[in-house]
N, CA, C and O atoms as CSV, one atom per row, in Angstrom:
chain,resi,resn,atom,element,x,y,z
A,1,MET,N,N,-78.524,-26.114,122.510
A,1,MET,CA,C,-78.737,-27.397,121.876
A,1,MET,C,C,-79.485,-28.314,122.823
A,1,MET,O,O,-79.347,-28.233,124.044
A,2,VAL,N,N,-80.270,-29.179,122.233
A,2,VAL,CA,C,-81.069,-30.130,122.988
A,2,VAL,C,C,-80.421,-31.506,122.890
A,2,VAL,O,O,-80.046,-31.949,121.804
A,3,LYS,N,N,-80.293,-32.169,124.018
A,3,LYS,CA,C,-79.761,-33.533,124.019
A,3,LYS,C,C,-80.922,-34.490,123.796
A,3,LYS,O,O,-81.920,-34.463,124.518
A,4,LEU,N,N,-80.772,-35.342,122.775
A,4,LEU,CA,C,-81.789,-36.336,122.467
A,4,LEU,C,C,-81.156,-37.718,122.433
A,4,LEU,O,O,-80.060,-37.900,121.901
A,5,GLU,N,N,-81.853,-38.686,123.004
A,5,GLU,CA,C,-81.390,-40.070,122.970
A,5,GLU,C,C,-82.212,-40.845,121.956
A,5,GLU,O,O,-83.435,-40.712,121.904
A,6,VAL,N,N,-81.536,-41.657,121.150
A,6,VAL,CA,C,-82.228,-42.517,120.195
A,6,VAL,C,C,-82.861,-43.658,120.983
A,6,VAL,O,O,-82.158,-44.438,121.625
A,7,ILE,N,N,-84.198,-43.755,120.934
A,7,ILE,CA,C,-84.881,-44.827,121.659
A,7,ILE,C,C,-85.488,-45.859,120.712
A,7,ILE,O,O,-85.855,-46.956,121.132
A,8,LYS,N,N,-85.593,-45.501,119.426
A,8,LYS,CA,C,-86.133,-46.436,118.444
A,8,LYS,C,C,-85.628,-46.027,117.069
A,8,LYS,O,O,-85.504,-44.841,116.766
A,9,LYS,N,N,-85.336,-47.034,116.236
A,9,LYS,CA,C,-84.849,-46.770,114.886
A,9,LYS,C,C,-85.496,-47.745,113.927
A,9,LYS,O,O,-85.472,-48.957,114.140
A,10,GLU,N,N,-86.079,-47.198,112.859
A,10,GLU,CA,C,-86.633,-48.006,111.778
A,10,GLU,C,C,-86.183,-47.382,110.470
A,10,GLU,O,O,-86.773,-46.410,109.998
A,11,ARG,N,N,-85.130,-47.948,109.887
A,11,ARG,CA,C,-84.486,-47.406,108.684
A,11,ARG,C,C,-84.042,-45.976,108.951
A,11,ARG,O,O,-83.099,-45.769,109.715
A,12,TYR,N,N,-84.688,-44.978,108.347
A,12,TYR,CA,C,-84.306,-43.574,108.526
A,12,TYR,C,C,-85.199,-42.839,109.528
A,12,TYR,O,O,-85.002,-41.648,109.771
A,13,ILE,N,N,-86.161,-43.524,110.100
A,13,ILE,CA,C,-87.085,-42.905,111.047
A,13,ILE,C,C,-86.594,-43.185,112.467
A,13,ILE,O,O,-86.499,-44.331,112.906
A,14,TYR,N,N,-86.287,-42.096,113.160
A,14,TYR,CA,C,-85.760,-42.202,114.520
A,14,TYR,C,C,-86.752,-41.612,115.503
A,14,TYR,O,O,-87.310,-40.538,115.277
A,15,THR,N,N,-86.962,-42.326,116.593
A,15,THR,CA,C,-87.702,-41.779,117.720
A,15,THR,C,C,-86.657,-41.386,118.751
A,15,THR,O,O,-85.831,-42.195,119.174
A,16,LEU,N,N,-86.719,-40.116,119.143
A,16,LEU,CA,C,-85.728,-39.544,120.049
A,16,LEU,C,C,-86.439,-38.983,121.267
A,16,LEU,O,O,-87.573,-38.514,121.172
A,17,LYS,N,N,-85.773,-39.032,122.406
A,17,LYS,CA,C,-86.367,-38.544,123.650
A,17,LYS,C,C,-85.418,-37.552,124.288
A,17,LYS,O,O,-84.216,-37.802,124.384
A,18,ASP,N,N,-85.968,-36.403,124.732
A,18,ASP,CA,C,-85.133,-35.417,125.420
A,18,ASP,C,C,-85.090,-35.731,126.920
A,18,ASP,O,O,-85.673,-36.714,127.378
A,19,GLU,N,N,-84.396,-34.885,127.668
A,19,GLU,CA,C,-84.212,-35.127,129.096
A,19,GLU,C,C,-85.491,-34.952,129.910
A,19,GLU,O,O,-85.542,-35.343,131.076
A,20,LYS,N,N,-86.530,-34.364,129.299
A,20,LYS,CA,C,-87.826,-34.206,129.965
A,20,LYS,C,C,-88.814,-35.261,129.483
A,20,LYS,O,O,-90.010,-35.160,129.755
A,21,SER,N,N,-88.325,-36.272,128.770
A,21,SER,CA,C,-89.099,-37.391,128.228
A,21,SER,C,C,-90.031,-37.009,127.086
A,21,SER,O,O,-90.917,-37.787,126.731
A,22,LYS,N,N,-89.848,-35.825,126.505
A,22,LYS,CA,C,-90.605,-35.462,125.320
A,22,LYS,C,C,-90.006,-36.203,124.128
A,22,LYS,O,O,-88.788,-36.238,123.955
A,23,GLU,N,N,-90.878,-36.799,123.305
A,23,GLU,CA,C,-90.406,-37.572,122.171
A,23,GLU,C,C,-90.526,-36.790,120.867
A,23,GLU,O,O,-91.449,-35.998,120.675
A,24,TYR,N,N,-89.579,-37.032,119.993
A,24,TYR,CA,C,-89.534,-36.441,118.657
A,24,TYR,C,C,-89.361,-37.569,117.652
A,24,TYR,O,O,-88.649,-38.538,117.917
A,25,ILE,N,N,-90.003,-37.448,116.511
A,25,ILE,CA,C,-89.815,-38.397,115.429
A,25,ILE,C,C,-89.212,-37.635,114.268
A,25,ILE,O,O,-89.816,-36.704,113.736
A,26,LEU,N,N,-87.996,-38.046,113.877
A,26,LEU,CA,C,-87.275,-37.377,112.802
A,26,LEU,C,C,-86.841,-38.383,111.749
A,26,LEU,O,O,-86.498,-39.523,112.059
A,27,ASN,N,N,-86.863,-37.941,110.508
A,27,ASN,CA,C,-86.320,-38.710,109.397
A,27,ASN,C,C,-84.903,-38.194,109.191
A,27,ASN,O,O,-84.712,-37.081,108.701
A,28,LEU,N,N,-83.907,-38.998,109.563
A,28,LEU,CA,C,-82.517,-38.572,109.516
A,28,LEU,C,C,-81.706,-39.500,108.620
A,28,LEU,O,O,-81.748,-40.722,108.766
A,29,GLU,N,N,-80.978,-38.904,107.703
A,29,GLU,CA,C,-80.004,-39.657,106.928
A,29,GLU,C,C,-78.635,-39.188,107.399
A,29,GLU,O,O,-78.299,-38.009,107.284
A,30,ILE,N,N,-77.855,-40.114,107.925
A,30,ILE,CA,C,-76.542,-39.792,108.464
A,30,ILE,C,C,-75.495,-40.372,107.518
A,30,ILE,O,O,-75.408,-41.587,107.340
A,31,LEU,N,N,-74.707,-39.496,106.920
A,31,LEU,CA,C,-73.651,-39.907,106.002
A,31,LEU,C,C,-72.297,-39.723,106.677
A,31,LEU,O,O,-72.191,-39.049,107.701
A,32,ASP,N,N,-71.289,-40.312,106.109
A,32,ASP,CA,C,-69.895,-40.096,106.525
A,32,ASP,C,C,-69.586,-40.590,107.929
A,32,ASP,O,O,-68.635,-40.116,108.551
A,33,MET,N,N,-70.364,-41.528,108.436
A,33,MET,CA,C,-70.056,-42.185,109.714
A,33,MET,C,C,-69.923,-43.674,109.433
A,33,MET,O,O,-70.722,-44.243,108.689
A,34,GLU,N,N,-68.900,-44.312,110.035
A,34,GLU,CA,C,-68.729,-45.751,109.828
A,34,GLU,C,C,-69.964,-46.515,110.277
A,34,GLU,O,O,-70.472,-47.370,109.551
A,35,LYS,N,N,-70.439,-46.208,111.457
A,35,LYS,CA,C,-71.666,-46.802,111.981
A,35,LYS,C,C,-72.673,-45.677,112.136
A,35,LYS,O,O,-72.337,-44.617,112.666
A,36,GLY,N,N,-73.879,-45.884,111.691
A,36,GLY,CA,C,-74.908,-44.864,111.829
A,36,GLY,C,C,-75.389,-44.749,113.261
A,36,GLY,O,O,-74.843,-45.377,114.168
A,37,LEU,N,N,-76.398,-43.953,113.449
A,37,LEU,CA,C,-76.998,-43.822,114.773
A,37,LEU,C,C,-77.676,-45.126,115.167
A,37,LEU,O,O,-78.318,-45.778,114.343
A,38,GLU,N,N,-77.530,-45.492,116.417
A,38,GLU,CA,C,-78.150,-46.701,116.954
A,38,GLU,C,C,-78.904,-46.351,118.227
A,38,GLU,O,O,-78.677,-45.299,118.823
A,39,VAL,N,N,-79.789,-47.227,118.634
A,39,VAL,CA,C,-80.519,-47.044,119.889
A,39,VAL,C,C,-79.496,-46.884,121.016
A,39,VAL,O,O,-78.549,-47.663,121.125
A,40,GLY,N,N,-79.701,-45.874,121.841
A,40,GLY,CA,C,-78.806,-45.578,122.959
A,40,GLY,C,C,-77.828,-44.455,122.675
A,40,GLY,O,O,-77.268,-43.873,123.604
A,41,ASP,N,N,-77.613,-44.138,121.390
A,41,ASP,CA,C,-76.744,-43.014,121.035
A,41,ASP,C,C,-77.444,-41.704,121.365
A,41,ASP,O,O,-78.669,-41.656,121.475
A,42,ASN,N,N,-76.668,-40.651,121.521
A,42,ASN,CA,C,-77.220,-39.321,121.797
A,42,ASN,C,C,-76.829,-38.357,120.694
A,42,ASN,O,O,-75.735,-38.445,120.137
A,43,ILE,N,N,-77.727,-37.437,120.384
A,43,ILE,CA,C,-77.397,-36.339,119.486
A,43,ILE,C,C,-77.762,-35.041,120.181
A,43,ILE,O,O,-78.703,-34.979,120.972
A,44,TYR,N,N,-77.006,-34.017,119.870
A,44,TYR,CA,C,-77.275,-32.669,120.350
A,44,TYR,C,C,-77.629,-31.859,119.116
A,44,TYR,O,O,-76.844,-31.777,118.172
A,45,ILE,N,N,-78.808,-31.262,119.125
A,45,ILE,CA,C,-79.340,-30.566,117.956
A,45,ILE,C,C,-79.977,-29.256,118.405
A,45,ILE,O,O,-80.497,-29.164,119.517
A,46,SER,N,N,-79.938,-28.255,117.551
A,46,SER,CA,C,-80.508,-26.955,117.921
A,46,SER,C,C,-82.035,-27.033,117.984
A,46,SER,O,O,-82.668,-27.801,117.258
A,47,ASN,N,N,-82.600,-26.225,118.861
A,47,ASN,CA,C,-84.058,-26.133,118.963
A,47,ASN,C,C,-84.687,-25.727,117.643
A,47,ASN,O,O,-85.768,-26.199,117.293
A,48,GLU,N,N,-84.013,-24.855,116.912
A,48,GLU,CA,C,-84.563,-24.357,115.648
A,48,GLU,C,C,-84.756,-25.477,114.646
A,48,GLU,O,O,-85.766,-25.504,113.942
A,49,LEU,N,N,-83.815,-26.400,114.565
A,49,LEU,CA,C,-83.980,-27.514,113.635
A,49,LEU,C,C,-85.154,-28.405,114.035
A,49,LEU,O,O,-85.826,-28.972,113.173
A,50,LEU,N,N,-85.401,-28.528,115.324
A,50,LEU,CA,C,-86.543,-29.333,115.772
A,50,LEU,C,C,-87.871,-28.661,115.448
A,50,LEU,O,O,-88.884,-29.340,115.286
A,51,LYS,N,N,-87.876,-27.345,115.352
A,51,LYS,CA,C,-89.108,-26.599,115.080
A,51,LYS,C,C,-89.503,-26.620,113.609
A,51,LYS,O,O,-90.692,-26.654,113.293
A,52,TYR,N,N,-88.522,-26.601,112.703
A,52,TYR,CA,C,-88.815,-26.323,111.303
A,52,TYR,C,C,-89.056,-27.518,110.416
A,52,TYR,O,O,-89.792,-27.405,109.436
A,53,SER,N,N,-88.473,-28.651,110.713
A,53,SER,CA,C,-88.609,-29.789,109.812
A,53,SER,C,C,-88.374,-31.067,110.580
A,53,SER,O,O,-87.878,-31.059,111.706
A,54,ALA,N,N,-88.740,-32.164,109.949
A,54,ALA,CA,C,-88.484,-33.465,110.546
A,54,ALA,C,C,-87.650,-34.332,109.607
A,54,ALA,O,O,-87.465,-35.521,109.867
A,55,ASN,N,N,-87.140,-33.748,108.513
A,55,ASN,CA,C,-86.352,-34.483,107.528
A,55,ASN,C,C,-85.009,-33.795,107.321
A,55,ASN,O,O,-84.952,-32.663,106.842
A,56,TYR,N,N,-83.926,-34.487,107.685
A,56,TYR,CA,C,-82.607,-33.896,107.561
A,56,TYR,C,C,-81.588,-34.920,107.092
A,56,TYR,O,O,-81.726,-36.120,107.327
A,57,THR,N,N,-80.559,-34.412,106.421
A,57,THR,CA,C,-79.386,-35.203,106.059
A,57,THR,C,C,-78.173,-34.512,106.660
A,57,THR,O,O,-78.017,-33.297,106.540
A,58,PHE,N,N,-77.311,-35.295,107.311
A,58,PHE,CA,C,-76.106,-34.757,107.939
A,58,PHE,C,C,-74.887,-35.534,107.451
A,58,PHE,O,O,-74.959,-36.732,107.178
A,59,GLY,N,N,-73.759,-34.818,107.348
A,59,GLY,CA,C,-72.505,-35.442,106.941
A,59,GLY,C,C,-71.324,-34.684,107.524
A,59,GLY,O,O,-71.494,-33.757,108.315
A,60,ASN,N,N,-70.119,-35.094,107.120
A,60,ASN,CA,C,-68.885,-34.474,107.616
A,60,ASN,C,C,-68.904,-32.960,107.472
A,60,ASN,O,O,-69.548,-32.414,106.577
A,61,LEU,N,N,-68.191,-32.297,108.363
A,61,LEU,CA,C,-68.099,-30.839,108.321
A,61,LEU,C,C,-67.442,-30.345,107.038
A,61,LEU,O,O,-67.696,-29.217,106.616
A,62,ASP,N,N,-66.609,-31.157,106.414
A,62,ASP,CA,C,-65.946,-30.731,105.178
A,62,ASP,C,C,-66.682,-31.178,103.916
A,62,ASP,O,O,-66.172,-30.986,102.812
A,63,ASN,N,N,-67.846,-31.758,104.055
A,63,ASN,CA,C,-68.647,-32.176,102.903
A,63,ASN,C,C,-69.028,-30.955,102.072
A,63,ASN,O,O,-69.395,-29.916,102.622
A,64,MET,N,N,-68.943,-31.078,100.752
A,64,MET,CA,C,-69.206,-29.931,99.875
A,64,MET,C,C,-70.684,-29.553,99.783
A,64,MET,O,O,-71.008,-28.468,99.298
A,65,TYR,N,N,-71.584,-30.420,100.236
A,65,TYR,CA,C,-73.016,-30.156,100.105
A,65,TYR,C,C,-73.621,-29.550,101.364
A,65,TYR,O,O,-74.639,-30.033,101.857
A,66,GLY,N,N,-73.023,-28.533,101.868
A,66,GLY,CA,C,-73.527,-27.820,103.023
A,66,GLY,C,C,-72.807,-26.503,103.110
A,66,GLY,O,O,-72.060,-26.134,102.204
A,67,LYS,N,N,-73.023,-25.795,104.187
A,67,LYS,CA,C,-72.328,-24.524,104.374
A,67,LYS,C,C,-70.821,-24.753,104.417
A,67,LYS,O,O,-70.347,-25.727,105.002
A,68,SER,N,N,-70.076,-23.845,103.792
A,68,SER,CA,C,-68.620,-23.937,103.885
A,68,SER,C,C,-68.154,-23.097,105.074
A,68,SER,O,O,-68.861,-22.190,105.514
A,69,ASN,N,N,-66.987,-23.396,105.581
A,69,ASN,CA,C,-66.415,-22.669,106.721
A,69,ASN,C,C,-67.407,-22.571,107.882
A,69,ASN,O,O,-67.630,-21.491,108.429
A,70,ILE,N,N,-67.981,-23.680,108.240
A,70,ILE,CA,C,-69.011,-23.718,109.278
A,70,ILE,C,C,-68.360,-23.854,110.660
A,70,ILE,O,O,-67.334,-24.518,110.801
A,71,SER,N,N,-68.955,-23.230,111.670
A,71,SER,CA,C,-68.433,-23.336,113.034
A,71,SER,C,C,-69.255,-24.365,113.809
A,71,SER,O,O,-70.375,-24.699,113.422
A,72,LEU,N,N,-68.694,-24.855,114.888
A,72,LEU,CA,C,-69.388,-25.862,115.693
A,72,LEU,C,C,-70.626,-25.304,116.382
A,72,LEU,O,O,-71.469,-26.072,116.846
A,73,ASN,N,N,-70.750,-23.979,116.457
A,73,ASN,CA,C,-71.913,-23.346,117.089
A,73,ASN,C,C,-73.029,-23.045,116.101
A,73,ASN,O,O,-74.065,-22.508,116.493
A,74,ASP,N,N,-72.841,-23.376,114.834
A,74,ASP,CA,C,-73.830,-23.082,113.810
A,74,ASP,C,C,-75.097,-23.899,114.030
A,74,ASP,O,O,-75.036,-25.023,114.529
A,75,ILE,N,N,-76.237,-23.339,113.660
A,75,ILE,CA,C,-77.532,-24.008,113.796
A,75,ILE,C,C,-77.571,-25.331,113.030
A,75,ILE,O,O,-78.297,-26.246,113.418
A,76,ASP,N,N,-76.798,-25.441,111.946
A,76,ASP,CA,C,-76.817,-26.632,111.097
A,76,ASP,C,C,-75.837,-27.719,111.541
A,76,ASP,O,O,-75.637,-28.691,110.812
A,77,VAL,N,N,-75.231,-27.581,112.701
A,77,VAL,CA,C,-74.281,-28.575,113.204
A,77,VAL,C,C,-74.929,-29.354,114.346
A,77,VAL,O,O,-75.540,-28.783,115.250
A,78,ILE,N,N,-74.774,-30.678,114.274
A,78,ILE,CA,C,-75.202,-31.536,115.383
A,78,ILE,C,C,-73.972,-32.247,115.935
A,78,ILE,O,O,-72.957,-32.400,115.254
A,79,LYS,N,N,-74.093,-32.671,117.177
A,79,LYS,CA,C,-73.049,-33.488,117.790
A,79,LYS,C,C,-73.654,-34.847,118.084
A,79,LYS,O,O,-74.717,-34.946,118.696
A,80,VAL,N,N,-72.974,-35.889,117.646
A,80,VAL,CA,C,-73.383,-37.263,117.924
A,80,VAL,C,C,-72.429,-37.822,118.968
A,80,VAL,O,O,-71.211,-37.719,118.824
A,81,VAL,N,N,-72.986,-38.414,120.019
A,81,VAL,CA,C,-72.166,-39.079,121.027
A,81,VAL,C,C,-72.466,-40.569,120.919
A,81,VAL,O,O,-73.569,-41.033,121.208
A,82,LYS,N,N,-71.433,-41.300,120.489
A,82,LYS,CA,C,-71.559,-42.724,120.220
A,82,LYS,C,C,-70.330,-43.413,120.779
A,82,LYS,O,O,-69.207,-43.053,120.428
A,83,ASP,N,N,-70.523,-44.394,121.638
A,83,ASP,CA,C,-69.410,-45.142,122.221
A,83,ASP,C,C,-68.360,-44.199,122.831
A,83,ASP,O,O,-67.160,-44.387,122.630
A,84,ASN,N,N,-68.817,-43.195,123.571
A,84,ASN,CA,C,-67.962,-42.203,124.242
A,84,ASN,C,C,-67.127,-41.373,123.267
A,84,ASN,O,O,-66.127,-40.779,123.668
A,85,GLU,N,N,-67.516,-41.324,122.011
A,85,GLU,CA,C,-66.843,-40.510,121.000
A,85,GLU,C,C,-67.803,-39.406,120.548
A,85,GLU,O,O,-68.992,-39.651,120.341
A,86,GLU,N,N,-67.278,-38.199,120.400
A,86,GLU,CA,C,-68.074,-37.074,119.911
A,86,GLU,C,C,-67.785,-36.871,118.427
A,86,GLU,O,O,-66.631,-36.753,118.016
A,87,ILE,N,N,-68.850,-36.833,117.633
A,87,ILE,CA,C,-68.730,-36.659,116.191
A,87,ILE,C,C,-69.596,-35.470,115.797
A,87,ILE,O,O,-70.787,-35.434,116.106
A,88,TYR,N,N,-69.003,-34.505,115.120
A,88,TYR,CA,C,-69.738,-33.327,114.666
A,88,TYR,C,C,-70.077,-33.494,113.189
A,88,TYR,O,O,-69.225,-33.844,112.373
A,89,LEU,N,N,-71.332,-33.238,112.869
A,89,LEU,CA,C,-71.828,-33.346,111.504
A,89,LEU,C,C,-72.597,-32.082,111.148
A,89,LEU,O,O,-73.157,-31.419,112.020
A,90,LYS,N,N,-72.618,-31.751,109.855
A,90,LYS,CA,C,-73.391,-30.575,109.445
A,90,LYS,C,C,-74.531,-31.003,108.533
A,90,LYS,O,O,-74.504,-32.058,107.899
A,91,ARG,N,N,-75.520,-30.145,108.497
A,91,ARG,CA,C,-76.685,-30.360,107.642
A,91,ARG,C,C,-76.267,-30.211,106.191
A,91,ARG,O,O,-75.584,-29.256,105.822
A,92,LEU,N,N,-76.685,-31.171,105.370
A,92,LEU,CA,C,-76.344,-31.145,103.956
A,92,LEU,C,C,-77.565,-30.748,103.140
A,92,LEU,O,O,-78.702,-31.080,103.477
A,93,TYR,N,N,-77.298,-30.032,102.068
A,93,TYR,CA,C,-78.351,-29.552,101.169
A,93,TYR,C,C,-78.087,-30.088,99.772
A,93,TYR,O,O,-76.947,-30.387,99.414
A,94,GLY,N,N,-79.156,-30.206,98.984
A,94,GLY,CA,C,-78.979,-30.497,97.562
A,94,GLY,C,C,-79.070,-31.861,97.203
A,94,GLY,O,O,-78.934,-32.200,96.027
Protein backbone atom coordinates (compact mmCIF):
# COMPACT_ATOMS: atom_id res chain seq x y z
CA MET A 1 0.00 0.00 0.00
CA VAL A 2 1.06 3.54 -0.72
CA LYS A 3 0.78 6.25 1.91
CA LEU A 4 -0.72 9.42 0.49
CA GLU A 5 -1.29 12.73 2.24
CA VAL A 6 -4.20 14.98 1.28
CA ILE A 7 -2.62 18.29 0.27
CA LYS A 8 -5.60 19.89 -1.48
CA LYS A 9 -9.34 19.28 -1.57
CA GLU A 10 -11.98 20.75 -3.86
CA ARG A 11 -15.33 19.01 -3.34
CA TYR A 12 -14.59 15.42 -4.49
CA ILE A 13 -11.27 16.19 -6.19
CA TYR A 14 -8.29 15.43 -3.99
CA THR A 15 -4.66 16.17 -4.63
CA LEU A 16 -2.55 13.62 -2.78
CA LYS A 17 1.20 13.37 -2.34
CA ASP A 18 3.23 10.23 -1.63
CA GLU A 19 6.41 10.03 0.43
CA LYS A 20 8.52 10.70 -2.69
CA SER A 21 6.52 13.91 -3.40
CA LYS A 22 4.77 12.41 -6.41
CA GLU A 23 1.29 13.89 -6.71
CA TYR A 24 -1.94 12.12 -7.62
CA ILE A 25 -5.31 13.64 -8.42
CA LEU A 26 -8.24 11.42 -7.52
CA ASN A 27 -12.00 11.87 -7.51
CA LEU A 28 -12.99 10.27 -4.20
CA GLU A 29 -16.40 9.98 -2.62
CA ILE A 30 -16.05 8.92 1.00
CA LEU A 31 -19.22 7.61 2.65
CA ASP A 32 -19.91 6.37 6.17
CA MET A 33 -17.43 8.71 7.89
CA GLU A 34 -18.60 11.46 10.25
CA LYS A 35 -15.99 13.81 8.84
CA GLY A 36 -14.68 13.30 5.33
CA LEU A 37 -11.08 13.50 4.26
CA GLU A 38 -9.43 16.83 5.00
CA VAL A 39 -6.10 18.41 4.14
CA GLY A 40 -3.42 16.75 6.28
CA ASP A 41 -5.19 13.38 6.53
CA ASN A 42 -3.44 10.28 5.19
CA ILE A 43 -4.79 7.36 3.21
CA TYR A 44 -3.13 4.07 2.43
CA ILE A 45 -4.21 2.68 -0.94
CA SER A 46 -3.01 -0.16 -3.15
CA ASN A 47 -0.78 0.60 -6.12
CA GLU A 48 -3.25 -1.21 -8.36
CA LEU A 49 -6.05 1.22 -7.57
CA LEU A 50 -3.76 4.13 -8.41
CA LYS A 51 -2.96 2.56 -11.79
CA TYR A 52 -6.46 1.76 -13.03
CA SER A 53 -8.75 4.67 -12.26
CA ALA A 54 -9.01 8.06 -10.68
CA ASN A 55 -12.68 7.81 -9.61
CA TYR A 56 -13.63 5.81 -6.53
CA THR A 57 -16.30 5.57 -3.86
CA PHE A 58 -15.44 4.09 -0.46
CA GLY A 59 -17.61 3.19 2.53
CA ASN A 60 -17.83 0.97 5.61
CA LEU A 61 -16.53 -2.58 5.37
CA ASP A 62 -20.05 -3.88 6.04
CA ASN A 63 -21.69 -1.76 3.32
CA MET A 64 -23.77 -3.94 0.99
CA TYR A 65 -22.47 -2.21 -2.17
CA GLY A 66 -19.05 -3.81 -2.30
CA LYS A 67 -17.36 -7.14 -1.83
CA SER A 68 -18.78 -9.18 1.02
CA ASN A 69 -16.52 -10.88 3.57
CA ILE A 70 -13.64 -8.61 2.60
CA SER A 71 -10.25 -8.76 4.37
CA LEU A 72 -8.13 -5.77 5.34
CA ASN A 73 -5.47 -6.92 2.84
CA ASP A 74 -7.86 -6.79 -0.12
CA ILE A 75 -6.98 -4.49 -3.05
CA ASP A 76 -10.33 -2.68 -2.56
CA VAL A 77 -9.62 -1.66 1.05
CA ILE A 78 -8.06 1.65 2.03
CA LYS A 79 -6.96 2.86 5.43
CA VAL A 80 -7.66 6.46 6.42
CA VAL A 81 -5.61 7.99 9.22
CA LYS A 82 -7.43 10.99 10.64
CA ASP A 83 -6.82 12.59 14.04
CA ASN A 84 -4.67 9.57 15.09
CA GLU A 85 -7.58 7.21 14.31
CA GLU A 86 -7.38 4.43 11.71
CA ILE A 87 -10.51 3.88 9.63
CA TYR A 88 -10.80 1.06 7.10
CA LEU A 89 -13.09 1.54 4.12
CA LYS A 90 -13.84 -0.62 1.09
CA ARG A 91 -14.46 0.27 -2.51
CA LEU A 92 -18.16 0.43 -3.32
CA TYR A 93 -19.74 -0.55 -6.61
CA GLY A 94 -23.10 0.14 -8.18
